LUMNUSE-606469 format. One record per residue (C-alpha): residue in three letters; x, y, z. Coordinates in steps of 0.5 Angstrom, whole numbers, padded with zeros to 4 digits, always signed. Each point is the difference from the previous one (the first is absolute). Example, Ala and Ser with C-alpha at 12.3 -4.5 7.8 and 13.67 -1.06 7.14 Angstrom:
2
ALA+0025-0009+0016;SER+0002+0007-0002;
END
This chain:
630
MET+0111+0276+0169;LEU+0002-0002+0006;LYS-0005-0006+0004;SER+0003+0001+0007;LEU+0003+0005+0004;LEU+0003+0001+0007;ILE-0001+0006+0003;ALA+0006+0001+0005;ASN-0004+0006+0004;ARG-0006+0001+0005;GLY-0005+0004+0001;GLU-0004+0004-0004;ILE+0005-0001-0006;ALA+0000-0006+0000;CYS-0008-0001+0000;ARG+0000+0006-0006;ILE+0005-0004-0004;ILE-0004-0006+0002;ARG-0007+0002-0004;THR+0003+0002-0006;ALA+0004-0005+0000;ARG-0006-0004+0001;ARG-0004+0003-0006;MET+0006-0001-0005;GLY-0002-0007+0002;ILE+0007-0002+0003;ARG+0001-0004+0007;THR+0002+0004+0006;VAL+0005-0003+0006;ALA+0001+0004+0006;VAL+0005+0000+0006;TYR-0002+0002+0007;SER+0004+0001+0006;ASN-0003-0003+0007;ALA-0004+0007+0001;ASP-0003+0000-0007;ALA-0002-0008+0002;LYS-0007+0003-0002;ALA+0001+0006-0004;LEU-0005+0003-0005;HIS+0006-0003-0006;VAL+0000-0006+0002;ARG-0007-0001+0000;MET+0000+0003-0006;ALA+0005-0004-0004;ASP-0001-0007-0003;GLU+0006-0003+0004;ALA+0003+0003+0006;VAL+0008-0003+0002;HIS+0002+0002+0008;ILE+0006+0003-0001;GLY+0003+0001+0008;PRO-0001+0004+0006;SER-0003+0007+0001;PRO+0006+0005-0001;ALA+0001+0001-0008;ARG+0008-0002+0002;GLU-0003-0006+0000;SER-0005-0002-0005;TYR-0002+0005-0006;LEU+0008+0003+0000;VAL+0003-0007-0001;GLY+0001+0000-0007;ASP+0001-0008+0000;LYS-0007-0002+0004;ILE-0003+0004-0005;ILE+0003-0003-0006;ALA+0000-0007+0003;ALA-0008+0001+0001;ALA-0001+0002-0008;LYS+0003-0006-0002;ALA-0003-0005+0005;ASN-0007+0003-0002;ASN+0002+0000-0008;ALA-0001+0008-0001;GLU+0004+0002-0006;ALA+0001+0007+0002;ILE+0001+0005+0007;HIS-0003+0007+0001;PRO+0004+0004+0005;GLY-0006+0005+0002;TYR+0003+0005+0001;GLY+0005+0001+0007;PHE+0004-0006+0004;LEU+0003-0003-0007;SER-0002+0004-0005;GLU+0005+0004-0001;ASN+0006-0006+0002;ALA+0004-0001-0006;ASP+0003-0006+0002;PHE-0007-0003+0002;ALA-0002+0001-0007;GLN+0007-0003-0003;ALA-0001-0006+0005;VAL-0008-0001-0003;LEU+0003+0001-0008;ALA+0005-0006+0003;ALA-0005-0004+0003;GLY-0004+0000-0008;LEU-0005+0004+0003;ILE-0004+0006-0003;TRP+0002+0007+0003;VAL-0006+0005-0001;GLY+0005+0006+0001;PRO+0006+0004-0004;ARG+0007-0004-0001;PRO+0004+0000+0007;ASP+0005+0004-0004;SER-0005+0005-0001;ILE-0002+0000+0007;ARG+0008+0000+0002;ALA+0001+0006-0004;MET-0005+0004+0002;GLY+0001-0004+0008;LEU+0005+0005+0003;LYS-0002+0008-0001;ASP+0007+0002-0001;ALA+0001-0005-0006;ALA-0006+0002-0002;LYS-0001+0007-0001;GLN+0007-0002-0003;ARG-0003-0003-0006;MET-0005+0005-0001;ILE+0004+0006-0001;ASP+0004-0005-0006;ALA-0007-0001-0003;GLY-0001+0008+0001;VAL-0005+0000+0005;PRO-0001+0006+0005;VAL+0002-0003+0007;THR-0001+0005+0006;PRO+0007+0004+0001;GLY+0005-0003+0005;TYR+0006-0004+0001;LEU+0001-0008-0002;GLY+0007-0001+0002;ALA+0004-0006+0003;ASP+0004+0004+0005;GLN-0005-0001+0007;SER+0004+0004+0005;SER-0002+0006+0004;ALA+0003+0006-0002;PRO-0001-0002-0008;LEU-0006-0001+0001;ALA-0002+0007+0004;ALA+0005+0004-0005;GLU-0005-0003-0006;ALA-0006+0002+0004;GLY+0002+0007-0001;LYS+0001-0001-0006;ILE-0007-0002-0002;GLY-0004+0006+0006;TYR-0003-0002+0006;PRO-0005-0003+0001;ILE+0001-0006-0002;LEU-0001-0007+0001;ILE+0004-0006+0001;LYS-0002-0007-0002;ALA+0002-0007+0001;VAL+0003-0003-0007;ALA-0005-0006+0002;GLY-0005+0004+0003;GLY-0008+0000+0000;GLY-0006+0000+0003;GLY+0003+0007+0003;LYS+0005-0004+0004;GLY+0008+0003+0000;MET-0003+0007-0001;ARG+0002+0006+0002;ARG-0002+0008-0001;VAL+0005+0004+0001;GLU-0001+0008+0002;ALA+0008+0003+0000;PRO+0007-0002+0000;ALA+0000+0000+0007;ASP-0005-0007+0001;PHE+0003-0004-0005;ALA+0005-0004+0003;ASP-0005-0002+0005;ALA-0005-0001-0005;LEU+0005-0004-0004;ALA+0002-0005+0006;SER-0008-0001+0001;CYS-0002-0002-0007;GLN+0007-0005+0000;ARG-0002-0003+0006;GLU-0007-0002-0003;ALA+0002-0001-0006;ALA+0005-0006+0002;SER-0006-0002+0005;SER-0005+0000-0005;PHE+0004-0002-0007;GLY+0007-0003+0002;ASP+0002+0006-0004;ASP+0002+0006+0004;ARG+0002+0005-0007;VAL-0004+0006-0002;LEU-0002+0005-0005;LEU-0002+0007+0001;GLU-0005+0003-0004;LYS-0002+0008+0000;TYR-0006+0001+0004;ILE-0006+0002-0004;LEU-0004+0006+0005;SER-0007-0002-0004;PRO+0000-0008-0001;ARG-0005-0003-0005;HIS+0000-0008+0000;ILE-0002-0001-0008;GLU+0002-0007-0003;VAL-0002-0004-0006;GLN-0002-0007-0001;VAL+0004-0004-0006;PHE-0001-0007-0003;GLY+0005-0004-0004;ASP-0001-0006-0004;THR+0006-0004-0002;HIS-0001+0002-0007;GLY+0003+0007+0002;ASN-0006+0004+0000;VAL-0001+0004+0006;VAL-0006+0005+0001;HIS-0002+0005+0006;LEU-0006+0000+0003;PHE+0000+0007+0002;GLU+0001+0004+0006;ARG-0002-0002+0008;ASP+0001+0006+0005;CYS+0003-0003+0007;SER+0001+0006+0004;LEU-0004-0001+0006;GLN+0005-0003+0005;ARG+0002-0001+0006;ARG+0006-0002+0003;HIS+0002-0002-0007;GLN-0006-0005-0001;LYS-0005+0002-0005;VAL-0008+0000+0002;ILE-0004+0003-0005;GLU+0002-0001-0008;GLU-0004+0003-0006;ALA+0000-0001-0007;PRO+0001+0005-0004;ALA+0005+0005+0004;PRO-0004+0006+0001;GLY+0002+0007-0004;MET+0004-0005-0005;ASP+0000+0003-0008;GLU+0001-0004-0005;ALA+0007+0002-0003;THR+0002-0001+0007;ARG-0004-0007+0000;ALA+0003-0001-0006;ALA+0007+0001+0001;LEU+0000-0003+0007;CYS-0003-0007-0002;GLU+0005+0000-0006;THR+0005+0000+0005;ALA-0002-0005+0003;VAL-0001-0005-0005;LYS+0008+0003-0002;ALA+0002-0002+0007;ALA-0004-0008-0001;LYS+0004-0001-0006;ALA+0006+0002+0003;VAL+0000-0006+0005;ASP-0004-0005-0006;TYR-0006+0001+0004;VAL-0005-0007+0000;GLY-0007+0001+0004;ALA-0002+0005+0005;GLY+0003+0006+0002;THR+0000+0006+0004;ILE+0005+0006-0002;GLU+0000+0004+0006;PHE+0001+0008-0001;ILE+0001+0005+0005;ALA-0003+0008-0003;ASP+0001+0007+0003;ALA-0007+0002+0000;SER+0001+0007+0003;ASP-0001+0003-0008;GLY-0005-0005-0002;LEU+0002-0007-0003;ARG+0006+0001-0006;ALA+0004-0005-0004;ASP+0006+0003+0002;ARG-0001+0001+0007;ILE-0002-0008+0001;TRP+0006-0005+0002;PHE+0001-0007-0001;MET-0001-0003+0007;GLU+0000-0008+0000;MET-0003-0006-0003;ASN-0004-0005+0003;THR+0001-0007-0003;ARG-0008-0002+0001;LEU-0007+0001+0001;GLN-0001+0006+0004;VAL-0006+0000+0006;GLU-0003+0006-0003;HIS-0001-0003-0008;PRO-0007-0001+0001;VAL-0001+0008-0002;THR+0004-0002-0007;GLU-0006-0005+0000;GLU-0005+0005+0001;ILE+0002+0005-0005;THR+0002-0004-0006;GLY-0005-0007+0001;GLN+0006-0004+0000;ASP+0002-0006+0005;LEU+0006+0000+0002;VAL+0001-0006+0003;GLU-0003-0004-0007;TRP+0005+0004-0004;GLN+0006-0003+0004;LEU-0002-0007+0000;ARG-0001+0001-0007;ILE+0008+0002-0002;ALA+0002-0006+0005;SER-0003-0004-0005;GLY+0004+0004-0006;GLU-0005+0003-0003;PRO+0000+0007-0002;LEU-0003+0007+0003;PRO-0008-0001+0000;LYS+0001+0008-0002;GLN+0005+0004-0003;GLN+0001+0007+0001;ASP-0006+0004-0004;ASP-0005-0005+0002;LEU+0000+0003+0007;SER-0003+0005+0003;ILE-0003+0004+0006;ASN-0007-0001+0003;GLY-0001+0004+0005;HIS+0003+0001+0007;ALA+0002-0006+0006;ILE+0002+0001+0007;GLU+0002-0006+0005;ALA+0000+0002+0007;ARG+0004-0006+0005;LEU-0003-0003+0005;TYR+0004-0001+0006;ALA-0001-0003+0006;GLU+0003+0004+0005;ASP-0002+0006+0005;PRO+0001+0006-0002;ALA-0002+0003+0006;ARG+0006-0004+0004;ASP+0006+0002-0006;PHE-0003-0004-0005;LEU+0002-0007+0005;PRO-0002-0005-0004;SER-0006-0004+0004;THR-0001-0008-0001;GLY-0006-0005+0001;LEU-0006-0003-0002;LEU-0005+0004-0005;ASP-0006+0000+0003;HIS-0004+0004-0004;PHE+0003+0002-0006;ASP-0004+0003-0007;LEU+0003+0005-0005;GLY-0006+0000-0004;GLU-0002-0002-0006;GLU+0002+0007-0004;GLY+0007+0001-0004;ARG+0004-0005-0001;ILE+0003-0003+0007;GLU+0007-0005+0000;THR+0000-0004+0006;GLY+0004-0006+0003;VAL-0005+0000+0006;GLU-0007-0002+0002;GLU-0005+0001+0006;GLY+0003-0005+0006;ASP+0006+0000-0003;THR+0006+0002+0004;ILE+0006+0006-0002;SER+0006-0003+0002;PRO+0005+0004+0004;PHE+0006-0004-0005;TYR-0001+0004-0007;ASP-0002+0007-0003;PRO-0006+0002+0003;MET-0003+0003-0006;ILE-0006-0004-0001;ALA-0004+0003-0006;LYS+0000+0005-0006;LEU-0006+0004-0001;ILE+0000+0003-0007;ALA-0005+0005-0003;HIS-0002+0002-0007;GLY-0002+0006-0002;ASP-0001+0004-0008;ASP+0005+0005+0003;ARG+0004+0001+0007;LYS-0006+0003+0004;GLU-0005-0006-0001;ALA+0006-0005+0002;ILE+0001+0004+0005;GLY-0007+0001+0003;ALA-0001-0008-0002;LEU+0006-0003+0004;ALA-0002+0004+0006;ALA-0007-0002+0001;ILE+0003-0008-0001;LEU+0005+0003+0006;GLY-0006+0004+0004;GLU-0003-0007+0000;VAL+0005-0005+0002;GLU-0001-0005+0007;VAL+0006-0003+0003;TRP-0001-0003+0007;PRO+0003+0000+0006;VAL+0006+0000-0005;ARG+0002+0008-0001;THR+0002+0003-0008;ASN+0002+0006-0003;ALA-0006+0001-0004;GLY-0003+0006+0004;PHE+0007+0003-0002;LEU+0000-0002-0007;PHE-0007+0004+0000;ASN+0003+0006+0003;ALA+0005+0000-0005;LEU-0005-0001-0006;LEU-0003+0006+0002;HIS+0005+0004+0002;HIS+0000+0007-0004;ALA+0006+0000-0002;PHE-0001-0007-0002;GLU-0005+0001-0004;ALA+0003+0007-0004;SER+0006-0006-0001;GLU+0005+0005+0005;ILE+0003-0006+0001;ASP+0008-0003+0000;THR+0003-0005+0005;GLY+0000+0004+0006;PHE-0007+0002+0000;ILE-0002-0006+0005;GLU+0005+0001+0005;ARG-0002+0008+0001;GLU-0006-0001+0000;LEU+0000-0006+0005;ASP-0003+0004+0005;VAL-0007+0001-0004;LEU+0000-0006-0003;VAL+0000-0006+0006;PRO-0007+0000+0002;ASP-0001+0001+0007;PRO-0002-0006+0004;ASP-0004+0003+0005;PRO-0008+0000-0003;ASP-0003+0006+0001;ASP-0008+0001+0001;SER-0002-0001-0007;ILE+0003-0007+0002;TRP-0002-0001+0007;ARG-0007+0001-0003;ALA+0001-0004-0007;ALA+0002-0006+0006;ALA-0007+0001+0003;VAL-0004-0001-0006;VAL+0004-0006-0001;ALA+0000-0003+0007;LEU-0009+0002+0000;THR-0001-0003-0006;GLU-0003-0006-0002;ASP+0002-0006-0004;ASP-0006-0002-0004;ASP+0000-0006-0005;ASP-0005+0002-0004;GLU+0005+0007-0003;GLU+0006+0001-0001;PRO+0003+0002+0008;PHE+0003+0007+0001;ALA-0004+0001-0007;TRP-0004+0006+0004;LEU+0007+0003+0002;ALA+0001+0004-0006;GLY+0001+0008+0003;PHE-0003-0003+0006;ARG-0006+0004-0001;LEU-0003-0003+0006;ASN-0009-0002+0001;ALA+0001-0002+0007;PRO-0004+0000+0007;VAL+0002+0004+0005;SER+0005-0002+0005;HIS+0006-0004-0004;ARG+0006+0001+0004;VAL+0006-0004+0000;ALA+0007-0001+0004;LEU+0006-0001-0003;GLY+0007+0001+0001;ARG+0007+0000-0002;GLY+0006-0002+0004;GLY-0003+0000+0006;GLY-0005+0007-0001;PHE-0007-0001-0002;ARG-0004+0004-0001;SER-0008+0000-0001;ILE-0003+0003-0007;SER-0007+0002+0000;LEU-0003+0000-0008;ASP-0006+0004+0002;ASP+0005+0006+0002;PRO+0003+0004-0007;GLY+0005-0001-0003;ASN+0004-0002-0005;THR+0002-0007-0003;ALA+0005-0003-0004;PRO-0002-0003-0007;ALA+0003-0007+0002;SER-0001-0008+0000;GLY+0001-0004+0005;PHE-0002-0007+0005;ARG+0000-0002+0006;ASP+0001-0006+0005;ASP-0001-0002+0007;ALA+0005+0005+0002;ARG+0001+0005-0005;VAL-0001+0004-0005;VAL+0004+0002-0006;VAL-0002+0006-0005;PHE+0004+0002-0006;HIS+0001+0006-0003;GLU+0005+0004-0005;GLY+0003-0008+0001;GLN+0002+0001+0007;ALA-0002-0005+0005;HIS-0003+0002+0006;GLY-0002-0005+0006;PHE-0004+0001+0006;ASP-0002-0004+0006;PHE-0007-0001+0003;ALA+0000+0002+0007;ALA-0001-0004+0005;ARG-0004+0003+0006;GLY+0004+0005+0004;ASP+0004+0001-0006;VAL-0003+0007-0002;GLY+0005+0006+0002;ALA+0005-0003+0000;THR+0007+0003-0003;ALA+0005-0002-0005;SER+0004-0002+0006;SER-0005-0004+0004;GLY+0005-0006+0000;ALA-0001-0002-0007;ILE+0007-0003-0002;LEU-0001-0001-0007;SER+0005-0004-0005;PRO+0004+0005-0004;MET+0002-0003-0006;PRO-0001-0009-0002;GLY+0004-0004+0004;LYS+0002-0005+0005;VAL-0001+0000+0008;THR+0007-0003+0002;ALA-0002+0000+0007;VAL-0006+0003+0005;ASP+0003+0001+0007;VAL-0007+0002+0003;ALA-0007-0004+0001;LEU-0006+0001+0001;GLY-0002+0005+0006;ASP+0007+0001+0002;THR+0002+0008+0003;VAL+0004+0003-0004;THR+0003+0007+0000;LYS+0002+0004-0005;GLY+0006+0000-0005;GLN-0001-0009+0002;ARG+0002-0004-0006;LEU-0007-0004-0001;LEU+0003-0003-0007;THR+0005-0001-0006;LEU-0002+0000-0007;GLU+0005-0002-0005;ALA-0002+0005-0006;MET+0004+0001-0007;LYS+0006-0004+0004;MET+0000+0005+0006;GLU-0003+0000+0007;HIS-0004+0004+0002;GLY-0002+0000+0008;LEU-0007+0002+0002;VAL-0001+0003+0006;ALA-0005+0002+0004;PRO-0003+0008+0000;PHE-0001+0000+0008;ASP-0001-0003+0006;GLY-0006-0005+0000;THR-0002-0007-0001;VAL+0000-0006-0006;GLY-0007+0001-0001;GLU+0000-0003-0007;LEU+0004-0004-0004;ASN+0000-0003-0007;THR+0007-0003-0002;SER+0005-0005+0002;THR+0007-0002-0001;GLY+0001-0002-0007;ALA-0006+0003-0003;GLN+0000+0004-0006;VAL-0004+0007+0000;GLN-0003+0005-0005;VAL+0002+0007+0000;ASP-0006+0004+0005;ALA-0001-0006+0003;LEU-0003+0001+0009;LEU+0006-0005+0002;VAL-0001+0002+0007;ARG-0004+0006+0005;ILE+0002+0003+0006;GLU-0005+0002+0005;PRO+0002+0006+0003;SER+0001-0001+0008;ALA-0003+0006+0005;HIS+0006+0005+0001;ALA+0001+0000-0009;PRO-0004+0004-0003;LEU-0001-0002-0008;VAL+0004+0006-0004;ALA-0002+0002-0006;
END
């Protein structure tokens, strides 16, 4: 068995690997960039090595630095996690050439499955059914258009070297083909340095189903059943589950046997995933499920497979890398219950899912279910890496129970001031179509307006915030314990003034009205309430604020960013449309302007300051001739 291991990754997957390695008595070495100097995976590992600046291309993607760190710290093996260099055959080869153990498939297997056209041809040769399409070498426009016509519209144009939804275009009709092809080729060349494409028939009711496979160095290959990853947004998985809803035993047996055949065709060793596309217009049928691609690494969604099989897949990886045979044979593996995973992202669904960065002042994911995360309260969400901050996993005796358990977990998520998609995930789980297993890869885009929570709180949330505002902390009892259900037995005249975005309301808790079942906290400046995964912040009103409208001159930061210029000073007279300051966010500059004529009555920032979303930057007091606008 391995004695020491370097993890060439960060975040939740690095923490996940460290936990299993520690249980197995394996010494762990973490690597980190400038941005991750105080990260959780660094604190958890036995040793940690700095490998460069914050951008991944200067740290986590520099294979030579990682190999040097492993050798300098006497690590026997390197585990790549997922993403970064995990499917880089040249890096895997370099690890082996350095005399280290690579926790992953052979470099030749990675290469064989790395290009979509070559992989599909290899599968055809192995007798694995693939999606109808064109894999030819002729990449000129006219022959490709002719092949698209033979396949039949709609079709997909896909970059040969693509992934993550990049270099992919759906084309509905022949007239749209040339422009879509040119766009796809440009994006493929920019993203992957390879503008070659393949064509596939577009499946009208597609389900994304994948099979977990494992091989060892003794020639054994097994499957650990299937996962359904159909809930996607912009081709990125959002919610995954195992087993796939509606999969009968005969179809499962045929599908999993095909996956094992595919793995054996490339002499596969270690953890891998065979991904299929299913035409679910008439239910799941073996003759309407086709090979799509293979991921030659551990997947983000591997926990749902662990939950239904009772196996630790990272332990399997480490044992296989040590030369041991597979821990279980096929007949020893079975499905127990149902598991669902939701990816919690630091992003704001109300702002078109813009990433949200900054300090986690409040971070509580509860204690139910299985939580995989790489951050703790007080950590910072960096703009340099993927915005996923946690995976939330629930297991139940059946799918209904698993959905209920995961919805309960999401409903208890408390994150502030960083925004998350918890409310969006909560809505998706409880959508009637999802509960009825009426899903395909277009589900989220079709239902987006319903799934994205309203960022504006209703009256019941305002009342919940008022309850939190009026609650006295008591060292002798659990703070806010009496808030459950918000049944108030309080003296009269419980009234509080709270505001959002410059608009304030006076709330009386003596008046009849619904109060949302929520949790929350307060400090000297604000109240924050959490309800069904959504975070709602309310400011305490200053004297004279109550009754102002949302256009009362409060200039809020539209997203996290850096103030690059402040063009006014406290007390300055300004006119409507005059630029007040400039905010740099998401590599773009945003000028914030005065909503009406007035005076700078409040200025809460300066040049160079890093600000959070919805931070009150400036308040303009209206001049006498400039009435407030609703």
